[in-house]
N, C-alpha and C positions, 0 to 999 in steps of 0.2 A: 345438631349444628344444622346452619341453613342452605339453601342452594347455593351453588357459585354464583359469583355477580354472570350477567349475561355478556358474551362475547360481544364486542363491539364490531359492528357489520362495517366491514372494510370498504369504502367508498375509492375507487380507481381514484386516483391523482397523476399528476403528469410522470411522476417519477415511475407507478405503477404501467402507465402505457406506454413508456418508452422501454421499459423493461421488455415487457409482452411484445411490442413490436420489434427490437431487436433480437428476440429468439424468433418470433414466428413470420413476421414479415419483410423486413428489412435491415440485416444484419451489418450491412455498409454502414447505416446511418450510426451503430455502436463505434465503427473505426474512425467514421468522421469524428467523432464528439471526442474518442482518444487523441486525435490531432489537434482539436480546440482546445483540450483540457492542458496540453502540453505547448502551448502557443506561445508562451513566455520562452520556454527553453528552446523551440526551436520556429519562428516565426515564418519560417519559409514553408511549413505544413508537408515537410518534406522525407521520406526514410530512404537510404540507397540500400537495397539488398545485394550482395554478390553473390557469385557462384560459391566463393569459400563461406559465406553467412549459411546459404542453404545445406551446404556439404556438414558445416559445423553443427548445426541444430539437427540434420539427420542423425550424425554420429552421437550426438547426447543423445536423443530420445531412443535411439537402439541400444544403446551402452546402458543407459535407464531403464529399458526394456518397456517403453511406458506408450501410452495412444494419447497426446494430448489434447483436450478439447479447452474451448472456451465457454465460458460461463457467465451468463446476464443474470442477477439477479437481486433484487431488493429485499435486503436483511428484515427481516421480523423484527417485530420486540417480544418481548418475553413472552411464554405464553400464561395464559391464566392458571391461577391456583385456586383450587376448591378451599383451601384451608383446611388446618386438623385442630383436634380439639387437645388439649392440655392433657399431659402425661403426668408420669411422677417427677419426670426428670426436667422437664420443660413446660414454658406455656404455650396457653394455645395460639396458634399462627393462625392467624384472620385471612379471609380469602383475599384474591387479587384480582383484579381483571386483567383481561391481555393487555401489553404495552401496545402501543403505536409503533407501527413501522419506522425503518430508521430512513433519516431524510438524504438518503442517497443510494445511487444502483452500483454494484460491483461489477467490474467485467477483469476476469481474473483467466490466466491459463491454468490447468490443472491436468492430471493424470486421469486415466480412465476411472478412476477410483473417487475422482473429487478432491484429491488431497494436494497442497502445494507441492510446486515443481524446485526442485533444487539444482540449479543447472551445473552442469561437469562439465569445464574448461578442458578440450583437449589436446592445446598446442599453448607455447609460451606467450605468445602474442595476445590471444585471449585471456589468459590467466594475468598478464600484466594490464591490460585493460580493465579487469574486473578489479583488480589490486587499486588501481588508480583512481578508479569511480569509488571505492569502498573509502579511499584516503582523503577525496574530495567532500565525501559525504560528512565524515569525522569532522574535517575544518569548518564545514558548514555549522555542526553543530558546537562548536566551542568558539568560532569566530567572534561573538557577541561578548563573550568573557576575554578572550587574548584582547581586541581594541578597548575595553572598560580596563583593563590591567595596563596597558601600555597608555592610556590616557591619564590614567592615575598616577602611574611612575614620571609621566612628563610634567603635572601641575607639581608634584612632589619636588622634582628637581634630583629623582632617584633613578634614573634611566638604567634598566637592567641589562646586559650585555644577552643574558639566558631568552629573555621577552621578544628583543630586536631578533634575535636568530629563531626563536619560535614563528614569528609574524613574518621572517624572509622564507622559512620554508614552507609556511603553509600558504603563501603567494607563490612558490616555486611549483606545488603540487597544482595549485590551481592552475597554472599557465599551462602545464601538463594534460591539463583534464578537458 
């Protein structure tokens, strides 16, 4: 079997430079980019943090017994594979060069071991906000199909009260979100 293909020499690009800079020199730049990324949802670039938010955050991390960290990194592509010869039960696996890094940078809050954090709501108001946000996400996922169904029903002159009720409920959820 031949040697594995040479590993691609990584040439830092704009995303690599951003990930390095955000970790080493200017973490505030990552925060600014988060605001920019969500500019359409919040064009004022403003998040209000209250004493209740601080308390709820502390209670959550204490309950989960974690130390949250912010990780900023660019996911790498699949590692190079040297290949493998054929065996009695399978064909040979050809060598594969390393894949290209992903075309994005990830900014995430994780626990001290790098695991995703699943927040725990400690009061009814926060639990209700979470449920409303979840309902709004579900509606966003199904809105296209609901609109298509309503249009088809109207064109066929077969308006369904259940479709209209579903649309009305979706609008109520969105109004509360």
